[in-house]
ROMIKOL-940603 format. One record per atom (N, C-alpha, C, O): residue number from 1; x, y, z; residue in three letters. Coordinates in steps of 0.05 Angstrom, whole numbers, always signed. Each point is the difference from the previous one (the first is absolute). Layout:
N
+-----+--------+--------+--------+------+
: pos :      u :      v :      w : code :
+-----+--------+--------+--------+------+
: NUM :      X :      Y :      Z :  Ala :
...
+-----+--------+--------+--------+------+
This chain:
128
+-----+--------+--------+--------+------+
: pos :      u :      v :      w : code :
+-----+--------+--------+--------+------+
:   1 :    +79 :    -54 :   -975 :  Met :
:   1 :     -5 :    -25 :    +14 :  Met :
:   1 :    +12 :     +2 :    +28 :  Met :
:   1 :    +24 :     +6 :     +3 :  Met :
:   2 :    -39 :    -11 :    +17 :  Lys :
:   2 :     +9 :     +1 :    +28 :  Lys :
:   2 :    +13 :    -26 :     +8 :  Lys :
:   2 :    -11 :    -22 :     -5 :  Lys :
:   3 :    +34 :    +24 :    +17 :  Trp :
:   3 :    +14 :    -24 :    +10 :  Trp :
:   3 :    -13 :     -9 :    +26 :  Trp :
:   3 :     -5 :    +16 :    +18 :  Trp :
:   4 :     +0 :    -41 :    -16 :  Arg :
:   4 :    -12 :    -12 :    +25 :  Arg :
:   4 :    +22 :    -15 :    +15 :  Arg :
:   4 :    +20 :     -7 :    -11 :  Arg :
:   5 :    -26 :     +3 :    +36 :  Ser :
:   5 :    +18 :    -16 :    +16 :  Ser :
:   5 :     +0 :    -29 :    -10 :  Ser :
:   5 :    -21 :    -10 :     -9 :  Ser :
:   6 :    +43 :     -2 :    +10 :  Val :
:   6 :     +2 :    -28 :     -8 :  Val :
:   6 :     -1 :    -17 :    +26 :  Val :
:   6 :    +14 :     +6 :    +19 :  Val :
:   7 :    -31 :    -27 :    -19 :  Pro :
:   7 :     -1 :    -17 :    +24 :  Pro :
:   7 :    +27 :    -15 :     +2 :  Pro :
:   7 :    +16 :     -1 :    -18 :  Pro :
:   8 :    -12 :    -11 :    +42 :  Cys :
:   8 :    +24 :    -17 :     +3 :  Cys :
:   8 :     +0 :    -21 :    -22 :  Cys :
:   8 :    -20 :    -12 :     -6 :  Cys :
:   9 :    +43 :     +8 :     -6 :  Val :
:   9 :     +4 :    -19 :    -21 :  Val :
:   9 :    +16 :    -23 :    +12 :  Val :
:   9 :    +22 :     +4 :    +10 :  Val :
:  10 :    -32 :    -28 :    -12 :  Val :
:  10 :    +14 :    -23 :    +11 :  Val :
:  10 :     +5 :    -20 :    -22 :  Val :
:  10 :    -17 :     -7 :    -16 :  Val :
:  11 :    +42 :     -2 :    +14 :  Phe :
:  11 :     +8 :    -20 :    -20 :  Phe :
:  11 :    +16 :    -21 :    +14 :  Phe :
:  11 :    +21 :     +5 :    +12 :  Phe :
:  12 :    -31 :    -30 :    -14 :  Asp :
:  12 :    +13 :    -23 :    +14 :  Asp :
:  12 :     +5 :     +5 :    +30 :  Asp :
:  12 :    +20 :     -8 :    +11 :  Asp :
:  13 :    -40 :    +22 :     +1 :  Gly :
:  13 :     +2 :     +5 :    +29 :  Gly :
:  13 :    +19 :    +22 :     +8 :  Gly :
:  13 :     +4 :     +4 :    +24 :  Gly :
:  14 :     +9 :    +10 :    -43 :  Val :
:  14 :    +19 :    +20 :     +7 :  Val :
:  14 :    -12 :    +27 :     -7 :  Val :
:  14 :    -10 :     +5 :    -22 :  Val :
:  15 :    +10 :    +13 :    +42 :  Leu :
:  15 :    -11 :    +27 :     -4 :  Leu :
:  15 :    +18 :    +16 :    -19 :  Leu :
:  15 :    +24 :     +3 :     +7 :  Leu :
:  16 :    -34 :     +6 :    -29 :  Leu :
:  16 :    +16 :    +15 :    -19 :  Leu :
:  16 :     +1 :    +30 :     +7 :  Leu :
:  16 :    +20 :    +13 :     -2 :  Leu :
:  17 :    -43 :     -3 :    +10 :  Arg :
:  17 :     -2 :    +29 :     +6 :  Arg :
:  17 :    -20 :     +4 :    +23 :  Arg :
:  17 :    -18 :    -17 :     +4 :  Arg :
:  18 :    +21 :    +38 :    +11 :  Thr :
:  18 :    -19 :     +6 :    +22 :  Thr :
:  18 :    -24 :    +13 :    -11 :  Thr :
:  18 :     -1 :     +8 :    -24 :  Thr :
:  19 :    -19 :     -5 :    +40 :  Cys :
:  19 :    -26 :    +10 :     -9 :  Cys :
:  19 :     +0 :    +31 :     -4 :  Cys :
:  19 :    -19 :    +10 :    -13 :  Cys :
:  20 :    +39 :     +4 :    +22 :  Asp :
:  20 :     +0 :    +29 :     -3 :  Asp :
:  20 :    +13 :     +8 :    -26 :  Asp :
:  20 :    +18 :    +17 :     -1 :  Asp :
:  21 :    -27 :    -30 :    -21 :  Ser :
:  21 :    +12 :     +4 :    -26 :  Ser :
:  21 :     -6 :    +27 :    -11 :  Ser :
:  21 :    -20 :    +13 :     +6 :  Ser :
:  22 :    +38 :     -4 :    -24 :  Asn :
:  22 :     -4 :    +25 :    -15 :  Asn :
:  22 :     +5 :     -6 :    -29 :  Asn :
:  22 :     +5 :    -23 :     -8 :  Asn :
:  23 :     -7 :    +43 :     -9 :  Lys :
:  23 :     +1 :     -5 :    -29 :  Lys :
:  23 :    +28 :    -10 :     -8 :  Lys :
:  23 :     +2 :    -14 :    -20 :  Lys :
:  24 :    +19 :    +21 :    +34 :  Asn :
:  24 :    +26 :    -10 :     -8 :  Asn :
:  24 :     +2 :    -30 :     +5 :  Asn :
:  24 :    +12 :    -15 :    -16 :  Asn :
:  25 :    -23 :     +6 :    +38 :  Ile :
:  25 :     +0 :    -29 :     +5 :  Ile :
:  25 :    -17 :    -15 :    -20 :  Ile :
:  25 :     +6 :    -22 :     -8 :  Ile :
:  26 :    -29 :    +34 :     +1 :  Val :
:  26 :    -17 :    -12 :    -21 :  Val :
:  26 :    +15 :     -3 :    -26 :  Val :
:  26 :     -1 :    -21 :    -13 :  Val :
:  27 :    +16 :    +42 :     +5 :  Lys :
:  27 :    +16 :     -1 :    -24 :  Lys :
:  27 :    +21 :    -22 :     +2 :  Lys :
:  27 :     +4 :    -15 :    -19 :  Lys :
:  28 :     +9 :    +13 :    +42 :  Glu :
:  28 :    +20 :    -21 :     +4 :  Glu :
:  28 :    -12 :    -28 :     -3 :  Glu :
:  28 :    +12 :    -18 :    -12 :  Glu :
:  29 :    -36 :    +15 :    +24 :  Leu :
:  29 :    -13 :    -26 :     -2 :  Leu :
:  29 :     -8 :     -7 :    -29 :  Leu :
:  29 :     +3 :    -23 :     -9 :  Leu :
:  30 :    -12 :    +43 :     -5 :  Ile :
:  30 :     -7 :     -4 :    -29 :  Ile :
:  30 :    +24 :     -9 :    -15 :  Ile :
:  30 :     -1 :    -19 :    -16 :  Ile :
:  31 :    +23 :    +33 :    +20 :  Leu :
:  31 :    +25 :     -6 :    -15 :  Leu :
:  31 :    +11 :    -28 :     +8 :  Leu :
:  31 :    +10 :    -14 :    -16 :  Leu :
:  32 :    -13 :     +7 :    +42 :  Ala :
:  32 :     +8 :    -27 :     +8 :  Ala :
:  32 :    -17 :    -21 :    -13 :  Ala :
:  32 :    +10 :    -21 :     -8 :  Ala :
:  33 :    -36 :    +26 :     +7 :  Leu :
:  33 :    -18 :    -20 :    -12 :  Leu :
:  33 :     +5 :     -5 :    -30 :  Leu :
:  33 :     -1 :    -22 :    -10 :  Leu :
:  34 :     +7 :    +44 :     -5 :  Ile :
:  34 :     +4 :     -4 :    -28 :  Ile :
:  34 :    +26 :    -15 :     -6 :  Ile :
:  34 :     +3 :    -11 :    -22 :  Ile :
:  35 :    +15 :    +11 :    +41 :  Gln :
:  35 :    +25 :    -16 :     -4 :  Gln :
:  35 :     -6 :    -30 :     +2 :  Gln :
:  35 :    +17 :    -16 :     -8 :  Gln :
:  36 :    -39 :     +9 :    +18 :  Leu :
:  36 :     -8 :    -29 :     +2 :  Leu :
:  36 :    -12 :    -11 :    -25 :  Leu :
:  36 :     -4 :    -24 :     -3 :  Leu :
:  37 :     -2 :    +41 :    -16 :  Ile :
:  37 :    -13 :     -9 :    -25 :  Ile :
:  37 :    +22 :    -12 :    -17 :  Ile :
:  37 :    +19 :    +13 :     -8 :  Ile :
:  38 :    -23 :    -39 :     +1 :  Pro :
:  38 :    +21 :    -14 :    -16 :  Pro :
:  38 :     +2 :    +11 :    -28 :  Pro :
:  38 :    -20 :     +9 :    -12 :  Pro :
:  39 :    +43 :     -9 :     +0 :  Ile :
:  39 :     +4 :     +7 :    -28 :  Ile :
:  39 :    -18 :    -17 :    -17 :  Ile :
:  39 :     -2 :    -24 :     +5 :  Ile :
:  40 :    -11 :    +36 :    -24 :  Gly :
:  40 :    -19 :    -15 :    -18 :  Gly :
:  40 :    -28 :     +0 :    +10 :  Gly :
:  40 :    -18 :    -12 :    -13 :  Gly :
:  41 :    +13 :    +25 :    +36 :  Asn :
:  41 :    -27 :     +2 :    +11 :  Asn :
:  41 :     -6 :    +29 :     +8 :  Asn :
:  41 :    +18 :    +17 :     +1 :  Asn :
:  42 :    -43 :    -12 :     +4 :  Val :
:  42 :     -8 :    +27 :     +9 :  Val :
:  42 :    -20 :     -4 :    +22 :  Val :
:  42 :    -11 :    -22 :     +5 :  Val :
:  43 :     +5 :    +44 :     +9 :  Thr :
:  43 :    -22 :     +1 :    +19 :  Thr :
:  43 :    -16 :    +25 :     -5 :  Thr :
:  43 :     +7 :    +15 :    -18 :  Thr :
:  44 :    -27 :    -10 :    +33 :  Thr :
:  44 :    -17 :    +23 :     -5 :  Thr :
:  44 :     +2 :    +20 :    +23 :  Thr :
:  44 :     +9 :     -6 :    +22 :  Thr :
:  45 :    -16 :    +31 :    -29 :  Tyr :
:  45 :     -1 :    +21 :    +20 :  Tyr :
:  45 :    -19 :     -8 :    +23 :  Tyr :
:  45 :     +6 :     +4 :    +23 :  Tyr :
:  46 :    -28 :    -17 :    -31 :  Ser :
:  46 :    -20 :     -9 :    +20 :  Ser :
:  46 :    +11 :    -21 :    +19 :  Ser :
:  46 :     -7 :     +0 :    +24 :  Ser :
:  47 :    +23 :    -18 :    -35 :  Ser :
:  47 :    +11 :    -21 :    +17 :  Ser :
:  47 :    +18 :    +11 :    +22 :  Ser :
:  47 :     -2 :     -8 :    +23 :  Ser :
:  48 :    +19 :    +27 :    -31 :  Ile :
:  48 :    +17 :    +13 :    +20 :  Ile :
:  48 :    -17 :    +17 :    +19 :  Ile :
:  48 :     +5 :     -1 :    +25 :  Ile :
:  49 :    -24 :    +15 :    -35 :  Ala :
:  49 :    -17 :    +17 :    +17 :  Ala :
:  49 :    -16 :    -16 :    +20 :  Ala :
:  49 :     -3 :     +8 :    +23 :  Ala :
:  50 :     -6 :    -32 :    -31 :  Cys :
:  50 :    -14 :    -17 :    +18 :  Cys :
:  50 :    +17 :     -9 :    +24 :  Cys :
:  50 :     -9 :     -1 :    +23 :  Cys :
:  51 :    +34 :     -6 :    -29 :  Leu :
:  51 :    +18 :     -8 :    +22 :  Leu :
:  51 :     +5 :    +22 :    +20 :  Leu :
:  51 :     +4 :     -5 :    +24 :  Leu :
:  52 :     -4 :    +30 :    -34 :  Leu :
:  52 :     +7 :    +23 :    +18 :  Leu :
:  52 :    -24 :    +15 :     +9 :  Leu :
:  52 :     +3 :    +20 :    +15 :  Leu :
:  53 :    -27 :    -28 :    -23 :  Asn :
:  53 :    -25 :    +13 :     +8 :  Asn :
:  53 :     +0 :    +30 :     -9 :  Asn :
:  53 :     -7 :    +17 :    +16 :  Asn :
:  54 :    +15 :    -13 :    -41 :  Ile :
:  54 :     +0 :    +27 :    -11 :  Ile :
:  54 :    -14 :     +0 :    -27 :  Ile :
:  54 :     -7 :    -22 :    -10 :  Ile :
:  55 :     +3 :    +44 :     -2 :  His :
:  55 :    -13 :     +2 :    -26 :  His :
:  55 :    +21 :     -6 :    -22 :  His :
:  55 :    +23 :     +8 :     +3 :  His :
:  56 :    -30 :    -21 :    -24 :  Pro :
:  56 :    +19 :     -6 :    -22 :  Pro :
:  56 :    +13 :    +24 :    -12 :  Pro :
:  56 :    +23 :     -1 :    -10 :  Pro :
:  57 :    -37 :    +24 :    +11 :  Arg :
:  57 :    +12 :    +25 :    -11 :  Arg :
:  57 :    +24 :     +9 :    +17 :  Arg :
:  57 :    +19 :    +12 :    -11 :  Arg :
:  58 :    -19 :    -18 :    +36 :  Ile :
:  58 :    +23 :     +7 :    +17 :  Ile :
:  58 :    +24 :    -17 :     -9 :  Ile :
:  58 :    +22 :    +10 :     +0 :  Ile :
:  59 :    -27 :    -35 :     -6 :  Val :
:  59 :    +22 :    -17 :    -11 :  Val :
:  59 :    +11 :    +12 :    -25 :  Val :
:  59 :    +24 :     +2 :     -4 :  Val :
:  60 :    -42 :     +6 :    -15 :  Ala :
:  60 :     +8 :    +12 :    -25 :  Ala :
:  60 :    +16 :    +26 :     +5 :  Ala :
:  60 :    +21 :     +4 :    -14 :  Ala :
:  61 :    -30 :    +12 :    +32 :  Leu :
:  61 :    +15 :    +25 :     +6 :  Leu :
:  61 :    +28 :     -5 :    +11 :  Leu :
:  61 :    +19 :    +13 :     -7 :  Leu :
:  62 :    -17 :    -33 :    +24 :  Ala :
:  62 :    +26 :     -6 :    +12 :  Ala :
:  62 :    +19 :    -11 :    -22 :  Ala :
:  62 :    +23 :     +8 :     +0 :  Ala :
:  63 :    -34 :    -25 :    -17 :  Leu :
:  63 :    +17 :    -11 :    -22 :  Leu :
:  63 :     +8 :    +21 :    -20 :  Leu :
:  63 :    +21 :     -1 :    -12 :  Leu :
:  64 :    -39 :    +21 :     +8 :  Lys :
:  64 :     +6 :    +21 :    -19 :  Lys :
:  64 :    +25 :    +16 :     +9 :  Lys :
:  64 :    +14 :    +11 :    -17 :  Lys :
:  65 :    -10 :    -10 :    +43 :  Lys :
:  65 :    +23 :    +15 :    +11 :  Lys :
:  65 :    +25 :    -17 :     +4 :  Lys :
:  65 :    +19 :     +9 :    +12 :  Lys :
:  66 :    -20 :    -34 :    -21 :  Asn :
:  66 :    +23 :    -18 :     +3 :  Asn :
:  66 :    +24 :    +11 :    -15 :  Asn :
:  66 :     +0 :     +3 :    -24 :  Asn :
:  67 :    +21 :     +3 :    +39 :  Lys :
:  67 :    +24 :    +11 :    -12 :  Lys :
:  67 :    +20 :    -21 :     -8 :  Lys :
:  67 :    +21 :     +6 :    -13 :  Lys :
:  68 :    -26 :    -31 :    +20 :  Arg :
:  68 :    +18 :    -22 :     -7 :  Arg :
:  68 :    -16 :    -23 :    -13 :  Arg :
:  68 :     -4 :    -21 :    +12 :  Arg :
:  69 :     -5 :    +25 :    -38 :  Pro :
:  69 :    -18 :    -19 :    -13 :  Pro :
:  69 :    +12 :    -27 :     -5 :  Pro :
:  69 :    -15 :    -19 :     -5 :  Pro :
:  70 :    +41 :    +16 :     +4 :  Ile :
:  70 :    +12 :    -27 :     -4 :  Ile :
:  70 :     +1 :    -15 :    +27 :  Ile :
:  70 :     -7 :    -23 :     +1 :  Ile :
:  71 :    +16 :    +37 :    +20 :  Ala :
:  71 :     +1 :    -12 :    +27 :  Ala :
:  71 :    -28 :     -7 :    +10 :  Ala :
:  71 :     -4 :    -20 :    +13 :  Ala :
:  72 :    -15 :    +38 :    -19 :  Tyr :
:  72 :    -28 :     -4 :     +8 :  Tyr :
:  72 :    -17 :     -2 :    -25 :  Tyr :
:  72 :     -7 :    +20 :    -12 :  Tyr :
:  73 :     +2 :    -45 :     +3 :  Pro :
:  73 :    -12 :     -4 :    -27 :  Pro :
:  73 :    -30 :     +7 :     -1 :  Pro :
:  73 :    -17 :    -18 :     -2 :  Pro :
:  74 :    +12 :    +44 :     +2 :  Cys :
:  74 :    -28 :     +9 :     -1 :  Cys :
:  74 :    -14 :     -7 :    -26 :  Cys :
:  74 :    -24 :     +1 :     -2 :  Cys :
:  75 :    +40 :     -7 :    -19 :  His :
:  75 :    -13 :     -8 :    -25 :  His :
:  75 :    -15 :    -26 :     +2 :  His :
:  75 :    -15 :     -7 :    -18 :  His :
:  76 :    +20 :     -8 :    +40 :  Arg :
:  76 :    -14 :    -26 :     +4 :  Arg :
:  76 :    -27 :     +3 :    +13 :  Arg :
:  76 :    -12 :    -20 :     +8 :  Arg :
:  77 :     +3 :    +45 :     -5 :  Val :
:  77 :    -27 :     +4 :    +13 :  Val :
:  77 :    -18 :    +12 :    -22 :  Val :
:  77 :     +6 :    +20 :    -13 :  Val :
:  78 :    -29 :    -34 :    +10 :  Ile :
:  78 :    -19 :     +8 :    -22 :  Ile :
:  78 :    -28 :     +4 :    +12 :  Ile :
:  78 :     -5 :     -3 :    +24 :  Ile :
:  79 :    -13 :    +12 :    -42 :  Arg :
:  79 :    -28 :     +4 :     +8 :  Arg :
:  79 :    -13 :    -27 :     +5 :  Arg :
:  79 :     +8 :    -21 :    -11 :  Arg :
:  80 :    -29 :    +20 :    +26 :  Ser :
:  80 :    -14 :    -25 :     +6 :  Ser :
:  80 :    -15 :    -11 :    -24 :  Ser :
:  80 :     -8 :    -24 :     +1 :  Ser :
:  81 :     +3 :    +40 :    -21 :  Asp :
:  81 :    -13 :    -10 :    -25 :  Asp :
:  81 :    +19 :    -12 :    -19 :  Asp :
:  81 :     -7 :     -8 :    -22 :  Asp :
:  82 :    +33 :     +6 :    +29 :  Gly :
:  82 :    +20 :    -12 :    -17 :  Gly :
:  82 :    +15 :    +19 :    -18 :  Gly :
:  82 :    +22 :     -7 :    -10 :  Gly :
:  83 :    -32 :    +32 :     +7 :  Tyr :
:  83 :    +15 :    +20 :    -16 :  Tyr :
:  83 :    +24 :     +8 :    +16 :  Tyr :
:  83 :     +0 :     +1 :    +25 :  Tyr :
:  84 :    +22 :     +6 :    -40 :  Ile :
:  84 :    +25 :     +5 :    +14 :  Ile :
:  84 :     +0 :    +27 :    +15 :  Ile :
:  84 :    +15 :     +3 :    +19 :  Ile :
:  85 :    -32 :    +15 :    -26 :  Gly :
:  85 :     -2 :    +26 :    +14 :  Gly :
:  85 :    +23 :    +18 :     -7 :  Gly :
:  85 :    +15 :     -5 :    -19 :  Gly :
:  86 :    -12 :    +26 :    +35 :  Gly :
:  86 :    +20 :    +20 :     -6 :  Gly :
:  86 :    +27 :     -6 :    +12 :  Gly :
:  86 :     +3 :    -19 :    +16 :  Gly :
:  87 :    +17 :    +35 :    -24 :  Tyr :
:  87 :    +27 :     -3 :     +9 :  Tyr :
:  87 :    +13 :    +27 :     -1 :  Tyr :
:  87 :     -1 :    +14 :    -20 :  Tyr :
:  88 :    +15 :     -7 :    +42 :  Thr :
:  88 :    +14 :    +26 :     +1 :  Thr :
:  88 :    +30 :     -6 :     +5 :  Thr :
:  88 :     +7 :    -15 :    +17 :  Thr :
:  89 :     +9 :    +27 :    -34 :  Leu :
:  89 :    +29 :     -3 :     +2 :  Leu :
:  89 :    +13 :    +28 :     +0 :  Leu :
:  89 :     -4 :    +15 :    -19 :  Leu :
:  90 :    +18 :     -9 :    +40 :  Ser :
:  90 :    +12 :    +26 :     +4 :  Ser :
:  90 :    -20 :    +23 :     -2 :  Ser :
:  90 :     +5 :    +21 :    -13 :  Ser :
:  91 :    -29 :    -25 :    +24 :  Gly :
:  91 :    -20 :    +20 :     +0 :  Gly :
:  91 :    -16 :     +3 :    -26 :  Gly :
:  91 :    -16 :    +18 :     -2 :  Gly :
:  92 :    +21 :    -35 :    -17 :  Arg :
:  92 :    -14 :     +2 :    -26 :  Arg :
:  92 :    -15 :    -26 :     -6 :  Arg :
:  92 :     +9 :    -22 :     +8 :  Arg :
:  93 :    -31 :    +24 :    -22 :  Arg :
:  93 :    -15 :    -24 :     -8 :  Arg :
:  93 :    +17 :    -16 :    -20 :  Arg :
:  93 :    +11 :    +11 :    -18 :  Arg :
:  94 :    -10 :    -37 :    +23 :  Ala :
:  94 :    +15 :    -18 :    -17 :  Ala :
:  94 :    -13 :    -27 :     -2 :  Ala :
:  94 :    +12 :    -21 :     +6 :  Ala :
:  95 :    -38 :    +21 :    -13 :  Asp :
:  95 :    -15 :    -25 :     -1 :  Asp :
:  95 :    +12 :    -21 :    -18 :  Asp :
:  95 :     -1 :    -24 :     +6 :  Asp :
:  96 :    +13 :    +32 :    -28 :  Ser :
:  96 :    +12 :    -20 :    -18 :  Ser :
:  96 :    +24 :    -13 :    +13 :  Ser :
:  96 :     +6 :    -23 :     -7 :  Ser :
:  97 :     +8 :    +37 :    +25 :  Val :
:  97 :    +23 :    -12 :    +14 :  Val :
:  97 :    -10 :    -23 :    +18 :  Val :
:  97 :    +13 :    -21 :     +2 :  Val :
:  98 :    -36 :    +25 :    +11 :  Lys :
:  98 :    -11 :    -20 :    +17 :  Lys :
:  98 :     -6 :    -25 :    -16 :  Lys :
:  98 :     +6 :    -23 :     +9 :  Lys :
:  99 :    -18 :    +26 :    -32 :  Glu :
:  99 :     -6 :    -23 :    -17 :  Glu :
:  99 :    +25 :    -14 :     -9 :  Glu :
:  99 :     +1 :    -25 :     -1 :  Glu :
: 100 :    +19 :    +40 :     -6 :  Lys :
: 100 :    +25 :    -12 :     -9 :  Lys :
: 100 :    +14 :    -15 :    +22 :  Lys :
: 100 :    +11 :    -22 :     -4 :  Lys :
: 101 :    -11 :    +33 :    +28 :  Leu :
: 101 :    +13 :    -14 :    +23 :  Leu :
: 101 :    -15 :    -26 :     +6 :  Leu :
: 101 :    +13 :    -20 :     +5 :  Leu :
: 102 :    -39 :    +21 :     -5 :  Leu :
: 102 :    -15 :    -25 :     +5 :  Leu :
: 102 :     +5 :    -21 :    -21 :  Leu :
: 102 :     +3 :    -24 :     +5 :  Leu :
: 103 :     -2 :    +33 :    -30 :  Thr :
: 103 :     +5 :    -18 :    -23 :  Thr :
: 103 :    +28 :    -13 :     +3 :  Thr :
: 103 :     +3 :    -24 :     -4 :  Thr :
: 104 :    +17 :    +41 :    +11 :  Leu :
: 104 :    +27 :    -11 :     +5 :  Leu :
: 104 :     +1 :    -21 :    +22 :  Leu :
: 104 :    +16 :    -18 :     -1 :  Leu :
: 105 :    -34 :    +21 :    +20 :  Glu :
: 105 :     -1 :    -19 :    +23 :  Glu :
: 105 :    -17 :    -24 :     -7 :  Glu :
: 105 :     -2 :    -18 :    +17 :  Glu :
: 106 :     -9 :    +17 :    -41 :  Gly :
: 106 :    -15 :    -24 :     -8 :  Gly :
: 106 :    -30 :     +1 :     +7 :  Gly :
: 106 :    -13 :    -20 :     -1 :  Gly :
: 107 :     +3 :    +44 :     +7 :  Val :
: 107 :    -28 :     +3 :     +5 :  Val :
: 107 :    -15 :     +4 :    -27 :  Val :
: 107 :     +5 :    +20 :    -13 :  Val :
: 108 :    -23 :    -38 :     +5 :  Pro :
: 108 :    -14 :     +4 :    -25 :  Pro :
: 108 :    -21 :    +22 :     +2 :  Pro :
: 108 :    -17 :     +0 :    +19 :  Pro :
: 109 :    +18 :    +19 :    -37 :  Ile :
: 109 :    -19 :    +22 :     -1 :  Ile :
: 109 :    -14 :     +0 :    -27 :  Ile :
: 109 :    +13 :     +2 :    -21 :  Ile :
: 110 :    -39 :     -4 :    +21 :  Ile :
: 110 :    -16 :     +0 :    -24 :  Ile :
: 110 :    -20 :    +22 :     +2 :  Ile :
: 110 :    -17 :     +0 :    +18 :  Ile :
: 111 :    +18 :    +18 :    -37 :  Asn :
: 111 :    -18 :    +24 :     -1 :  Asn :
: 111 :     +0 :    +15 :    +26 :  Asn :
: 111 :    -20 :     +9 :    +10 :  Asn :
: 112 :    +44 :     -5 :     +1 :  Gly :
: 112 :     +4 :    +16 :    +24 :  Gly :
: 112 :     -8 :    -14 :    +26 :  Gly :
: 112 :     +1 :    +12 :    +22 :  Gly :
: 113 :     -7 :    -38 :    -23 :  Arg :
: 113 :     -8 :    -16 :    +24 :  Arg :
: 113 :    +19 :    -23 :     +5 :  Arg :
: 113 :    +11 :    -11 :    -19 :  Arg :
: 114 :     -7 :     +6 :    +44 :  Val :
: 114 :    +17 :    -22 :     +9 :  Val :
: 114 :    -17 :    -26 :     +1 :  Val :
: 114 :    -23 :     +1 :     +9 :  Val :
: 115 :    +35 :    -23 :    -17 :  Ser :
: 115 :    -14 :    -26 :     +2 :  Ser :
: 115 :     -7 :     -5 :    +29 :  Ser :
: 115 :    +17 :     +3 :    +18 :  Ser :
: 116 :    -42 :    -11 :    -12 :  Pro :
: 116 :     -8 :     -4 :    +28 :  Pro :
: 116 :    +17 :    -21 :    +15 :  Pro :
: 116 :     +2 :     +2 :    +25 :  Pro :
: 117 :    +10 :    -21 :    -39 :  Asn :
: 117 :    +16 :    -20 :    +15 :  Asn :
: 117 :    +27 :    +12 :     +9 :  Asn :
: 117 :    +15 :    -14 :    +14 :  Asn :
: 118 :     -9 :    +39 :    -20 :  Arg :
: 118 :    +25 :    +13 :     +9 :  Arg :
: 118 :     -6 :    +20 :    +22 :  Arg :
: 118 :    +19 :    +12 :    +11 :  Arg :
: 119 :    -44 :    -10 :     -3 :  Ile :
: 119 :     -7 :    +19 :    +22 :  Ile :
: 119 :     -2 :    -15 :    +26 :  Ile :
: 119 :    -16 :    -19 :     +3 :  Ile :
: 120 :    +33 :    +26 :    +16 :  Ile :
: 120 :     -1 :    -13 :    +26 :  Ile :
: 120 :    -14 :    +18 :    +20 :  Ile :
: 120 :     +2 :    +24 :     -1 :  Ile :
: 121 :    -15 :    -37 :    +20 :  Asp :
: 121 :    -14 :    +15 :    +21 :  Asp :
: 121 :    +18 :     -2 :    +25 :  Asp :
: 121 :     +3 :    -21 :    +12 :  Asp :
: 122 :     +9 :    +43 :     -5 :  Leu :
: 122 :    +19 :     +0 :    +23 :  Leu :
: 122 :    -14 :     -7 :    +26 :  Leu :
: 122 :    +13 :    -12 :    +18 :  Leu :
: 123 :    -39 :    +18 :    -16 :  Thr :
: 123 :    -14 :     -7 :    +24 :  Thr :
: 123 :     +0 :    -30 :     +4 :  Thr :
: 123 :     +5 :    -10 :    +22 :  Thr :
: 124 :    -11 :     -5 :    -43 :  Lys :
: 124 :     +0 :    -29 :     +1 :  Lys :
: 124 :    +28 :    -11 :     +4 :  Lys :
: 124 :     +4 :    -20 :    +14 :  Lys :
: 125 :    +15 :    +33 :    -27 :  Leu :
: 125 :    +28 :    -10 :     +2 :  Leu :
: 125 :    +11 :     +3 :    +28 :  Leu :
: 125 :    +14 :    -18 :    +10 :  Leu :
: 126 :    -20 :    +40 :     +3 :  Leu :
: 126 :    +12 :     +6 :    +27 :  Leu :
: 126 :    -17 :     -9 :    +23 :  Leu :
: 126 :    +11 :     -7 :    +21 :  Leu :
: 127 :    -37 :     +5 :    -24 :  Leu :
: 127 :    -17 :     -5 :    +23 :  Leu :
: 127 :    -13 :    -28 :     +0 :  Leu :
: 127 :    -17 :     -5 :    +17 :  Leu :
: 128 :    +26 :    -12 :    -35 :  Thr :
: 128 :    -11 :    -28 :     +1 :  Thr :
: 128 :    +21 :    -20 :     +8 :  Thr :
: 128 :     -5 :    -23 :     +1 :  Thr :
+-----+--------+--------+--------+------+
């Protein structure tokens, strides 16, 4: 997957990053955005990707390499169809850990899917 430039990102009139972004800045922005997801809720890879004008798989790849999963709660990012998706912990697949973390935070999961009323759209949250 090729990394694209991220356009200028503006939040409340304050420039967060300049237009000459690279993949490290994209990763920083992704990690900053997931910290905004309240406990007990989730967002989607697509929601984050839409804000940054990138492909959702780039979001997934950045989160897969998250070395601080508690500080940066990547378990709160799921697929757009409501399924919880994958989870990597210390370089290994740990999908059951993702489900356990979400359950501990009060996110209802039925048959591998999150209740739609717990999925927040960061685009609407930040840009409205």
